[in-house]
C-alpha positions in Angstrom: 67.3 206.6 95.3 68.3 204.6 98.4 71.6 202.7 97.9 70.9 199.3 96.5 73.5 197.7 98.9 71.7 199.3 101.9 68.3 197.9 100.6 69.8 194.4 100.3 70.7 194.5 104.0 67.0 194.4 104.8 65.9 192.1 102.0 64.8 189.3 104.3 62.9 191.6 106.6 61.1 193.2 103.6 60.3 189.8 102.1 58.5 188.8 105.3 56.2 191.9 105.1 53.7 190.8 102.4 50.7 191.7 104.6 52.0 195.1 105.7 49.6 198.1 105.4 52.2 200.4 103.9 52.5 204.0 105.0 53.6 206.0 102.0 55.7 209.1 101.9 54.0 211.8 99.7 56.1 214.9 98.9 54.9 218.3 97.8 56.8 221.5 97.5 55.7 224.5 99.6 56.9 228.0 98.7 58.4 230.0 101.6 60.0 233.4 101.9 62.9 234.7 99.7 62.0 232.4 96.9 62.9 229.3 98.9 61.1 226.0 98.9 60.2 223.6 101.8 59.7 220.0 100.9 56.7 218.7 102.9 56.5 214.9 103.4 53.1 213.5 104.4 52.9 210.0 105.9 49.7 208.3 104.9 48.6 204.7 104.8 45.5 205.5 102.7 43.1 204.3 105.4 40.7 206.3 107.5 41.0 207.2 111.2 40.2 203.6 112.3 43.6 202.4 111.0 46.4 204.6 112.5 49.6 205.1 110.5 52.2 202.6 111.3 55.8 201.9 110.3 56.7 198.5 108.8 59.8 197.5 106.9 58.4 198.5 103.5 57.2 201.9 104.8 60.7 202.6 106.3 62.5 201.7 103.1 60.2 204.0 101.2 60.7 206.8 103.7 64.5 206.4 103.5 64.4 206.5 99.7 62.2 209.7 99.8 64.8 211.3 102.1 67.7 210.3 99.9 65.9 212.0 97.0 65.3 215.1 99.0 69.0 215.1 100.1 70.0 215.2 96.5 67.6 218.0 95.8 69.0 219.9 98.8 72.5 219.5 97.4 71.3 221.1 94.2 69.8 223.9 96.3 66.3 223.1 95.0 64.9 223.0 98.6 65.9 224.9 101.7 64.4 222.5 104.3 62.4 219.3 104.7 59.4 218.8 106.9 57.4 215.7 107.8 53.8 215.5 109.0 51.0 212.9 109.0 47.5 212.3 107.7 44.8 214.0 109.8 45.0 213.2 113.5 48.1 211.0 113.2 51.8 211.5 112.8 52.4 207.7 113.3 51.4 205.2 115.9 54.8 203.6 115.9 56.2 200.4 114.5 53.7 198.0 112.9 53.4 195.4 115.7 52.0 192.8 113.4 55.3 192.9 111.6 57.5 193.2 114.7 55.6 190.5 116.5 56.5 188.0 113.7 60.3 188.4 114.0 61.7 185.0 113.3 65.2 185.3 114.8 67.5 187.6 116.7 69.3 188.5 113.5 66.0 189.7 111.9 65.2 191.5 115.1 68.5 193.4 114.9 67.7 194.2 111.3 64.4 195.8 112.4 66.3 198.0 114.8 69.0 198.9 112.2 66.3 199.7 109.6 64.6 202.2 111.9 67.9 203.9 112.6 68.9 203.8 109.0 65.6 205.4 107.8 64.8 207.9 110.5 68.5 208.8 111.0 68.5 210.4 107.5 66.5 213.3 108.9 69.7 214.6 110.5 71.8 214.1 107.3 69.9 216.1 104.7 72.2 219.1 104.5 69.3 221.4 105.2 67.2 221.9 108.3 64.7 219.1 109.0 61.4 219.6 110.8 58.6 217.3 112.0 55.1 218.8 112.5 53.5 216.6 115.1 49.9 217.0 114.0 48.4 214.1 116.0 49.1 210.8 117.7 52.8 210.2 117.9 53.7 206.9 119.6 57.0 205.0 119.8 58.6 205.1 116.4 56.2 207.8 115.4 57.6 210.1 118.1 61.1 209.0 117.1 60.6 210.4 113.6 60.3 213.8 115.3 63.2 213.1 117.7 65.6 212.4 114.8 64.8 215.7 113.1 66.4 219.0 113.9 63.2 220.8 115.0 59.7 219.9 116.0 56.3 221.7 116.3 53.2 220.2 117.9 49.5 220.6 117.8 48.3 221.8 121.2 45.3 219.3 121.0 47.5 216.3 120.2 45.9 213.6 122.5 48.8 211.2 122.8 52.6 211.5 122.7 54.6 208.6 124.2 57.3 206.1 124.0 55.4 203.0 125.2 58.0 200.4 124.4 59.0 199.5 127.9 55.3 198.7 128.5 55.5 196.2 125.7 58.7 194.5 126.8 61.2 196.4 124.5 63.0 199.7 124.5 62.7 202.9 122.3 65.1 201.4 119.7 65.0 203.9 116.8 66.9 206.7 118.6 64.6 207.4 121.5 66.8 206.0 124.3 69.7 208.2 123.3 67.9 211.3 121.8 65.4 211.9 124.6 67.8 212.4 127.5 70.1 214.5 125.4 67.2 216.7 124.4 65.1 217.1 127.5 67.4 216.0 130.4 67.7 212.7 132.3 64.8 213.3 134.8 62.3 214.2 132.1 63.6 211.3 130.0 63.0 208.8 132.8 59.5 210.0 133.0 58.8 209.6 129.3 60.8 206.3 128.7 60.1 204.4 131.9 57.8 206.0 134.4 54.8 206.8 132.1 54.9 203.4 130.3 54.7 201.6 133.6 51.7 203.7 134.7 49.5 201.8 132.4 51.2 203.4 129.4 50.3 207.0 130.3 50.6 209.4 127.4 51.6 213.1 127.2 49.3 215.7 125.8 50.6 218.1 123.2 51.0 220.8 125.8 52.9 218.5 128.2 55.2 217.4 125.4 56.0 221.0 124.6 56.6 221.9 128.2 59.1 219.0 128.6 60.9 220.3 125.5 60.1 217.5 123.1 58.7 220.1 120.7 60.2 223.5 120.0 56.9 225.3 119.2 53.2 224.7 119.8 50.2 225.9 117.8 46.5 225.5 117.9 44.8 223.0 115.6 43.3 225.7 113.5 45.9 226.4 110.8 48.4 224.2 112.6 50.2 223.3 109.4 50.3 226.9 108.1 51.7 228.1 111.4 54.3 225.3 111.5 55.4 226.1 107.9 55.7 229.8 108.8 57.7 228.9 111.9 60.0 226.7 109.9 60.4 229.5 107.4 61.6 231.7 110.2 64.1 229.1 111.5 65.5 228.7 107.9 65.7 232.4 107.4 67.4 232.9 110.8 64.7 235.2 112.1 63.4 232.6 114.6 65.7 231.5 117.3 65.2 228.2 119.1 65.9 227.9 122.8 65.9 224.6 124.7 65.8 225.2 128.4 65.7 221.5 129.3 68.7 220.4 127.2 71.2 219.0 129.8 74.3 221.1 130.6 77.6 220.2 132.2 76.3 220.3 135.8 73.4 217.9 135.0 75.8 215.5 133.2 78.4 215.6 136.0 76.1 215.5 139.0 72.4 214.8 138.4 72.5 212.2 135.7 73.9 209.2 137.7 71.9 210.2 140.8 68.7 210.2 138.8 69.5 206.8 137.4 70.2 205.4 140.9 66.9 206.7 142.3 65.0 205.3 139.3 66.7 201.9 139.7 65.7 201.6 143.4 62.2 202.7 142.5 61.9 200.0 139.9 63.2 197.3 142.2 60.8 198.2 144.9 57.8 198.5 142.6 58.2 195.7 140.1 61.2 193.6 141.2 63.8 192.4 138.7 61.8 190.0 136.5 60.8 192.5 133.8 63.9 193.0 131.5 62.9 196.1 129.4 62.8 198.8 132.2 66.3 197.9 133.3 67.7 197.7 129.7 66.2 201.1 129.1 67.9 202.4 132.3 71.2 201.1 131.0 70.8 202.9 127.7 69.7 206.2 129.4 72.7 206.0 131.7 75.1 205.5 128.9 73.6 208.3 126.9 75.4 210.8 129.2 78.8 210.1 127.7 78.3 208.4 124.3 77.9 209.9 120.9 74.9 209.4 118.6 76.4 206.5 116.6 77.4 204.6 119.7 74.1 205.2 121.4 72.2 204.0 118.3 74.4 200.9 118.1 73.6 200.1 121.7 69.9 200.5 121.0 70.3 198.0 118.1 71.8 195.3 120.4 69.3 195.9 123.2 66.3 195.9 120.9 67.5 192.7 119.1 67.9 191.0 122.5 64.5 192.0 123.7 62.5 191.7 120.5 63.5 188.0 120.1 62.9 187.1 123.8 60.0 185.6 125.7 58.8 188.8 127.3 58.2 190.7 124.1 56.2 187.7 122.7 54.1 187.6 125.8 53.7 191.4 125.7 52.4 191.3 122.2 50.0 188.5 123.2 48.7 190.6 126.1 48.5 193.8 124.0 46.4 192.0 121.4 44.1 190.7 124.2 43.5 194.2 125.5 43.2 195.8 122.1 41.1 193.2 120.3 39.5 190.6 122.6 38.0 193.2 124.8 36.2 194.7 121.8 34.7 191.3 120.9 34.0 189.7 124.3 33.6 185.9 124.1 30.0 184.8 124.6 28.4 188.2 124.5 24.8 188.3 123.1 23.7 190.6 120.4 24.0 194.3 121.5 20.6 194.9 120.1 19.1 192.9 122.9 20.3 195.4 125.5 17.8 197.3 127.5 18.1 201.1 127.8 19.5 202.3 131.1 18.0 205.8 131.9 18.1 205.7 135.7 20.4 203.8 138.1 19.7 202.7 141.7 22.6 201.8 144.1 21.8 199.8 147.2 24.2 200.8 149.8 25.9 204.2 150.5 29.3 203.0 151.8 32.6 203.6 150.1 32.2 201.0 147.4 28.6 201.8 146.7 29.4 205.5 146.5 32.2 204.8 144.0 29.7 202.9 141.9 27.3 205.8 142.0 30.0 208.2 141.0 31.1 206.1 138.1 27.6 205.6 136.8 26.7 209.3 136.9 30.0 210.3 135.3 29.8 207.8 132.4 26.1 207.4 131.8 25.0 210.9 132.7 21.7 209.6 134.0 20.0 210.1 137.4 21.5 207.9 140.1 19.7 207.2 143.4 21.5 205.6 146.4 19.9 204.1 149.5 20.9 202.6 152.8 19.5 201.7 156.2 19.2 205.3 157.5 19.3 208.8 156.3 22.6 209.6 158.0 24.4 207.0 155.9 22.6 208.1 152.7 23.6 211.7 153.3 27.2 210.7 153.9 27.2 208.8 150.6 25.8 211.7 148.7 28.3 214.1 150.3 31.2 211.8 149.3 30.0 211.8 145.7 29.7 215.5 145.6 33.2 215.9 147.2 34.6 213.7 144.5 32.9 215.7 141.8 34.4 218.9 143.3 37.9 217.2 143.2 37.4 216.5 139.5 36.5 220.2 139.0 39.6 221.4 140.9 41.8 219.2 138.7 40.0 220.7 135.7 38.9 217.2 134.5 35.4 218.5 134.2 33.9 222.0 133.7 31.8 223.9 136.2 28.7 223.3 134.2 29.3 219.6 134.1 30.0 219.6 137.8 26.7 221.2 138.5 24.9 218.8 136.2 26.5 215.7 137.8 25.6 216.8 141.3 22.0 217.4 140.3 21.8 213.9 139.0 22.7 212.3 142.3 20.1 211.8 145.1 19.6 209.7 148.1 16.6 208.0 149.7 15.7 205.5 152.4 12.4 204.7 150.6 12.9 201.8 148.1 9.7 203.0 146.3 11.9 205.8 144.9 13.6 203.1 142.8 10.5 202.5 140.7 11.9 204.3 137.6 15.3 202.6 137.7 16.3 200.4 134.8 19.4 199.2 136.5 19.9 198.4 140.2 23.2 197.3 141.7 23.9 196.3 145.3 27.1 196.8 147.3 26.0 195.5 150.7 27.7 193.2 153.2 29.2 190.0 151.6 26.7 187.6 153.2 24.3 185.5 151.2 21.2 186.1 153.3 21.7 189.8 153.4 22.0 190.1 149.6 18.9 187.8 149.1 16.8 189.9 151.3 17.9 193.2 149.8 17.0 192.1 146.3 13.7 190.4 147.3 12.8 193.7 149.1 13.6 196.1 146.2 12.1 193.9 143.5 8.6 194.7 144.5 9.1 198.3 143.6 10.7 197.8 140.2 9.3 197.3 136.7 9.6 193.8 135.3 12.2 195.0 132.8 14.6 196.4 135.3 18.0 194.7 135.6 19.4 193.6 138.9 23.2 193.4 139.4 25.3 192.1 142.3 28.9 193.0 142.9 29.6 189.9 144.9 33.2 188.7 144.7 32.7 185.1 145.8 29.1 184.2 146.5 26.9 182.3 144.1 24.9 184.8 142.0 22.3 182.2 141.3 21.7 181.7 145.1 21.6 185.4 145.6 18.6 185.5 143.2 16.9 182.5 144.9 14.1 184.6 146.4 13.5 186.7 143.3 10.3 186.4 141.4 12.3 187.1 138.2 15.8 185.6 138.6 16.3 185.9 134.9 16.9 189.6 135.4 19.9 189.1 137.8 23.5 189.2 136.6 26.8 189.4 138.4 28.7 192.6 137.8 32.0 192.3 139.8 34.1 195.5 139.9 37.6 195.7 141.2 38.9 198.2 143.7 39.6 201.1 143.1 36.5 201.2 141.0 37.4 204.3 139.0 40.8 202.9 138.0 40.6 199.2 137.5 39.5 198.4 134.0 37.9 195.0 134.5 34.3 193.9 135.2 33.6 190.2 135.6 30.0 189.7 134.2 28.6 186.6 135.8 26.1 184.6 133.7 23.9 182.3 135.8 21.7 179.5 134.3 18.7 181.7 134.8 20.1 185.0 133.4 18.4 185.8 130.1 20.2 187.2 127.0 18.6 190.6 127.4 20.0 191.0 130.9 23.4 189.7 129.9 23.5 192.0 126.8 22.5 195.0 129.0 25.3 194.2 131.4 27.9 194.0 128.6 26.7 197.2 126.9 26.6 199.0 130.3 30.2 197.9 131.1 31.4 199.3 127.8 29.6 202.6 128.5 31.4 202.7 131.8 34.7 202.4 129.9 35.3 199.0 131.5 36.4 195.8 129.8 34.0 193.0 130.5 34.7 189.2 130.6 31.8 186.8 130.8 32.2 184.0 133.4 29.9 181.3 134.6 28.6 181.3 138.2 31.4 179.6 140.0 33.2 180.4 143.3 35.6 183.3 142.9 34.8 183.6 139.2 38.2 184.1 137.6 40.4 186.6 139.4 39.6 185.7 143.0 39.8 182.0 142.2 43.4 182.4 140.9 44.3 184.7 143.8 42.8 182.3 146.3 45.0 179.6 144.9 48.2 181.7 145.3 47.2 183.2 148.7 46.1 179.8 150.0 49.4 178.2 149.0 51.3 181.1 150.5 49.5 180.9 153.8 49.7 177.1 153.9 53.4 177.3 153.4 53.7 179.7 156.4 51.4 177.6 158.5 53.6 174.5 157.9 56.8 176.2 158.8 58.1 178.1 155.7 59.4 181.6 156.6 57.5 184.6 155.2 60.6 185.7 153.4 61.0 182.3 151.6 57.4 182.5 150.5 57.9 186.0 149.1 61.1 184.7 147.3 59.2 181.9 145.7 56.7 184.1 143.9 59.3 186.6 142.5 59.6 184.8 139.1 55.9 185.5 138.5 56.7 189.2 138.2 53.6 190.2 140.2 53.2 193.8 141.4 53.3 192.7 145.0 54.0 189.7 147.2 51.1 187.5 148.5 51.3 189.1 151.9 51.4 192.6 150.6 48.3 191.7 148.6 46.6 190.3 151.7 47.2 193.5 153.6 46.0 195.6 150.6 42.6 193.8 150.2 42.3 193.4 154.0 43.2 190.4 156.0 39.6 189.7 157.0 38.6 189.8 153.3 41.5 187.5 152.5 40.5 185.0 155.1 36.9 185.1 153.9 38.1 184.4 150.3 40.1 181.4 151.4 37.3 180.1 153.5 34.9 180.4 150.6 37.1 178.5 148.2 38.0 175.8 150.7 34.3 175.2 151.3 33.7 174.9 147.5 36.9 172.9 146.7 38.2 171.4 150.0 40.6 169.0 148.2 42.4 171.8 146.4 42.1 175.1 148.4 43.5 175.7 151.9 41.8 177.5 154.7 44.0 179.2 157.3 43.1 179.7 161.0 46.3 181.6 161.3 45.1 184.1 158.7 42.0 184.8 160.9 44.4 185.4 163.8 46.5 187.7 161.7 43.3 189.6 160.8 42.7 190.1 164.5 46.2 191.5 164.8 45.4 193.7 161.8 48.7 193.4 159.9 51.6 191.2 158.9 54.4 193.8 158.2 56.2 196.3 160.4 56.2 199.7 158.7 58.0 203.0 159.3 56.3 206.4 159.7 56.0 206.7 155.9 54.3 203.3 155.6 57.3 201.6 154.1 57.7 197.9 155.0 60.7 197.4 157.3 60.1 193.7 158.0 57.7 191.1 159.3 56.0 192.0 162.6 57.2 189.8 165.5 53.6 189.2 166.7 52.8 187.9 163.2 55.7 185.5 163.3 54.6 184.3 166.7 51.1 183.6 165.4 52.3 181.3 162.6 55.1 179.7 164.6 55.1 175.9 165.1 55.1 174.5 161.6 57.5 171.6 161.1 57.6 170.9 157.3 59.1 174.0 155.7 59.7 174.2 151.9 62.4 175.9 150.0 61.6 178.8 147.7 62.0 176.5 144.6 59.9 173.8 146.0 57.1 176.2 146.8 57.4 178.0 143.4 56.9 174.7 141.6 54.0 173.8 143.8 52.3 177.1 143.1 53.0 176.8 139.4 51.6 173.3 139.2 48.6 174.3 141.4 47.8 177.2 139.0 48.2 175.0 135.9 45.8 172.5 137.4 43.2 175.1 138.4 43.3 177.0 135.1 42.9 173.7 133.3 39.9 172.8 135.4 38.4 176.2 134.8 38.7 175.8 131.1 37.4 172.2 131.2 34.3 173.3 133.1 33.8 176.4 130.8 34.2 179.0 133.5 35.3 181.2 130.6 35.6 180.6 126.8 39.3 180.3 126.5 42.7 180.7 128.2 42.9 184.1 126.7 39.9 185.2 128.9 41.7 184.1 132.0 44.8 186.0 131.1 42.7 189.1 130.2 41.1 189.0 133.6 44.4 188.7 135.4 46.0 191.5 133.4 43.1 193.9 133.9 41.9 192.8 137.3 44.9 191.6 139.2 47.8 193.6 137.7 49.5 190.6 136.1 52.3 192.2 134.0 52.0 192.5 130.2 55.6 191.2 130.0 54.4 187.8 131.4 51.4 187.7 129.1 49.1 186.8 132.0 49.4 183.4 133.6 48.9 180.8 130.9 51.9 181.7 128.7 54.1 181.7 131.8 52.9 178.2 132.9 53.6 176.9 129.5 57.1 178.3 129.4 58.1 176.9 132.8 56.8 173.4 132.0 53.9 173.5 134.6 51.3 172.7 131.9 53.2 169.7 130.7 53.9 168.5 134.3 50.2 168.7 135.3 48.1 167.8 132.2 50.7 166.7 129.6 49.8 169.5 127.2 50.0 173.3 126.9 47.5 176.1 126.9 48.9 177.6 123.7 49.9 175.9 120.5 52.6 176.8 119.8 54.0 177.9 123.1 54.3 181.7 123.4 58.1 182.1 123.6 60.9 184.0 122.0 63.0 183.0 119.0 66.5 183.3 120.5 
């Protein structure tokens, strides 16, 4: 049994785990060759596939006790090896975040790190070879079970292998930060530990994990366990030799290691700035893993995990994680799904880039006929050709089969005759962002549609209700605002007007889900959520420049927000003309709170703000851009502007909630995380505004009770 003294070390942690769904360690003996026995441990929480296996304090203590018993058996020569696997489709989905998220102090946070090392580390101390058979999802601590063992096999069809901790504001703290680089080399480790998590938590497939060297052998799902046992038998018997091509040698440690760390550091600084703590803490651990032994590396992980797990950013990350995992599945204000109308054919008005992206998304996800239309046949043909080319690209990348490629192409057609939309159940427009144009387009097409067809507009700033002013049936109109690039960005703002009926709203929400998008319902107000917040930030940034604040000072002022790009980089990305239009629209709606900028229109005529080298990298502010904004006489410091932006955002978000633009602060944060790239580690905008005191300064309260902050 596990040493009682060791168990007492974690007594407080265990006592706080009353609601843990415990993953148990079930052991059975498996006969192998030469009369030997392999002890097979299966991790199972007793739930079906809807509740992945997770590792909380009680589960870890039980796992440690199981391994202690097996170590004693190994010493008596009753077993020749130990293997660990999981219930069907899961090895383990990592630490139980409901337990980790309730850490009450830094000391308890450190205990959680130490308990993981204590339990999983026993896999390397059994006195016989240890194996982990990765039979399914292996995330975070789940993958670290395998890393702590001597050998690993993996199911070729495993859908997800990852160390997502940096994405959540912490680090792989149960061995991963030291074990991974020493197993697969520093460049591969940087990909797994830092690069993939920051790419929206990209996961490896089973084949990719094997290719990197995370697993030593790979087998098909059919008879995976039997093949893994036979392979382990060969390793134990000495007939199977394990070669690890990616394990770092002397040259990599002497030359490549520090260079790779340096390159990664510069990449992070350019991409995300210095606000997020976990990527840089992970870099420190990966760098140190070159020269430290296992015990020293694990001790460093304990300290790093304790620091991060008790800090503000992890608390904010768990909040953001729960929004994306739970709130998106139960959207606030959504009508009963049973009211949704079937969508068996889609019409897209417009054949430009955005419209063609819509058509491609609808045909891929809904697998129904999609018709596009435009002013002339040339534009229609160009749109259809674009969609076909994109389908060909998917085929080349082996993301679809040749049969599916042919089927998708056959479902796409173009026309200049609106009468061909007669059978469409869903018609969405992507035409010029001008009220009169959109009104006429819908009034024209409505005459050809059945009375049950839904009309959707992708407007980003116009009133959806006004767009439907000329419709005979305005109750069938809904806002359906995508974000660019359409295929990548996960958010759709579904705009509910006073006329929109429940069947239309329900159809929009169900359709968004079928498109694999997360939908948030907003009222029909200028900018909805995302653009209203962005207009506030961009308007304050341009006003500061207009009144004499240098571009560089403005950029410095927004760094604490941890945003993926500066206001001026964002303006260039969305297009300076679009940005000017957004500011004009919001100034017209709320002149006392939103700035317009004549200089932004002039910058739009110039076409850019930054100077760039031949590779597109920013080298500075263009002299002509500086000249356009010259003349301001009341510059601000970075701190003054930061506080001004924070207070402006707190005021605007508070007003949005007071006027019921969305149901709750959580919906605003969800929109900004999914639609504007606000980092998980900031929790969106409202936790940040609470933490920096802007909420109290502006409306003498906070958005969250209690404030989402760490426990240091």
